One Martini backbone bead per residue (centre of mass of N, CA, C, O) as a GRO file, in nm:
protein
   99
    1MET     BB    1  -0.550  -0.041   2.819
    2MET     BB    2  -0.286   0.026   2.640
    3GLU     BB    3   0.027   0.101   2.634
    4ARG     BB    4   0.215   0.334   2.482
    5GLN     BB    5   0.466   0.157   2.396
    6LYS     BB    6   0.309  -0.048   2.231
    7TRP     BB    7   0.205   0.151   2.014
    8ILE     BB    8   0.490   0.241   1.925
    9GLU     BB    9   0.576  -0.043   1.826
   10ILE     BB   10   0.354  -0.074   1.617
   11GLN     BB   11   0.424   0.175   1.457
   12LYS     BB   12   0.708   0.099   1.379
   13GLU     BB   13   0.638  -0.165   1.226
   14LEU     BB   14   0.452  -0.031   1.017
   15GLU     BB   15   0.666   0.152   0.895
   16GLU     BB   16   0.861  -0.080   0.808
   17LEU     BB   17   0.648  -0.219   0.623
   18GLY     BB   18   0.603   0.019   0.439
   19LYS     BB   19   0.884   0.034   0.328
   20LEU     BB   20   0.900  -0.252   0.227
   21HIS     BB   21   0.659  -0.240   0.036
   22GLU     BB   22   0.790  -0.031  -0.162
   23GLU     BB   23   1.021  -0.251  -0.245
   24THR     BB   24   0.842  -0.465  -0.401
   25LEU     BB   25   0.831  -0.346  -0.698
   26SER     BB   26   1.162  -0.434  -0.746
   27SER     BB   27   1.119  -0.712  -0.542
   28PRO     BB   28   1.038  -1.036  -0.480
   29ALA     BB   29   1.196  -1.072  -0.214
   30LYS     BB   30   1.049  -0.836  -0.060
   31CYS     BB   31   0.772  -0.958  -0.090
   32ARG     BB   32   0.824  -1.205   0.090
   33GLU     BB   33   0.926  -1.055   0.341
   34PHE     BB   34   0.664  -0.898   0.386
   35ASN     BB   35   0.478  -1.143   0.426
   36SER     BB   36   0.627  -1.263   0.668
   37ARG     BB   37   0.622  -1.016   0.861
   38ALA     BB   38   0.323  -0.983   0.858
   39ALA     BB   39   0.254  -1.255   0.988
   40PHE     BB   40   0.396  -1.194   1.258
   41PHE     BB   41   0.235  -0.936   1.315
   42LEU     BB   42  -0.037  -1.074   1.337
   43GLN     BB   43   0.037  -1.244   1.582
   44ASP     BB   44   0.090  -1.003   1.766
   45LEU     BB   45  -0.195  -0.885   1.763
   46GLU     BB   46  -0.340  -1.128   1.873
   47GLU     BB   47  -0.174  -1.149   2.147
   48MET     BB   48  -0.282  -0.842   2.228
   49GLY     BB   49  -0.599  -0.820   2.144
   50LEU     BB   50  -0.615  -0.688   1.837
   51ASP     BB   51  -0.865  -0.796   1.651
   52ARG     BB   52  -0.931  -0.576   1.443
   53MET     BB   53  -0.640  -0.541   1.332
   54ALA     BB   54  -0.599  -0.833   1.263
   55ASP     BB   55  -0.826  -0.855   1.054
   56ILE     BB   56  -0.706  -0.650   0.865
   57PHE     BB   57  -0.438  -0.797   0.822
   58MET     BB   58  -0.562  -1.059   0.711
   59ASP     BB   59  -0.675  -0.928   0.459
   60LEU     BB   60  -0.403  -0.838   0.351
   61LEU     BB   61  -0.281  -1.130   0.325
   62GLY     BB   62  -0.504  -1.232   0.131
   63ILE     BB   63  -0.390  -1.029  -0.118
   64CYS     BB   64  -0.101  -1.136  -0.057
   65SER     BB   65   0.101  -1.251  -0.337
   66PRO     BB   66   0.381  -1.351  -0.423
   67LYS     BB   67   0.580  -1.260  -0.713
   68ASP     BB   68   0.835  -1.322  -0.953
   69PHE     BB   69   0.703  -1.214  -1.277
   70SER     BB   70   0.499  -1.001  -1.150
   71HIS     BB   71   0.284  -0.763  -1.082
   72CYS     BB   72   0.123  -0.623  -0.826
   73GLU     BB   73  -0.230  -0.569  -0.809
   74ASN     BB   74  -0.230  -0.490  -0.468
   75HIS     BB   75  -0.045  -0.248  -0.385
   76GLU     BB   76  -0.253  -0.011  -0.319
   77ARG     BB   77  -0.431  -0.164  -0.118
   78THR     BB   78  -0.209  -0.224   0.091
   79LYS     BB   79  -0.118   0.066   0.134
   80ALA     BB   80  -0.397   0.164   0.241
   81THR     BB   81  -0.410  -0.028   0.486
   82LEU     BB   82  -0.155   0.074   0.627
   83GLU     BB   83  -0.260   0.366   0.657
   84ARG     BB   84  -0.507   0.295   0.833
   85LEU     BB   85  -0.343   0.169   1.063
   86LYS     BB   86  -0.181   0.424   1.133
   87ALA     BB   87  -0.429   0.597   1.207
   88ARG     BB   88  -0.520   0.418   1.445
   89ILE     BB   89  -0.263   0.444   1.611
   90ASN     BB   90  -0.271   0.757   1.639
   91ASP     BB   91  -0.540   0.760   1.788
   92SER     BB   92  -0.452   0.596   2.034
   93LEU     BB   93  -0.227   0.784   2.120
   94SER     BB   94  -0.396   1.040   2.158
   95GLN     BB   95  -0.571   0.917   2.392
   96ILE     BB   96  -0.338   0.882   2.583
   97ASP     BB   97  -0.245   1.180   2.602
   98ILE     BB   98  -0.519   1.279   2.724
   99SER     BB   99  -0.541   1.099   2.987
   0.00000   0.00000   0.00000
């Protein structure tokens, strides 16, 4: 089982990605930044051995394609995926607190 501090770091990064993702609606540059940071986060998840979460994040990146001149048609789907991952992290943290 992973230590609590690692889960907190993952939780913090997901929060930051969520905030950045909300900014993507008004800025194509923020969309590209989100995509890049999300790719690095996927790599971190894989290195930590969190394969299920990495798979979910890989699916997220599969639908995330930054556009310069049009609205993202997958914004809500990406947002929902980020929320599901946050819930998964919270569940993991609550299990550590109980143990």
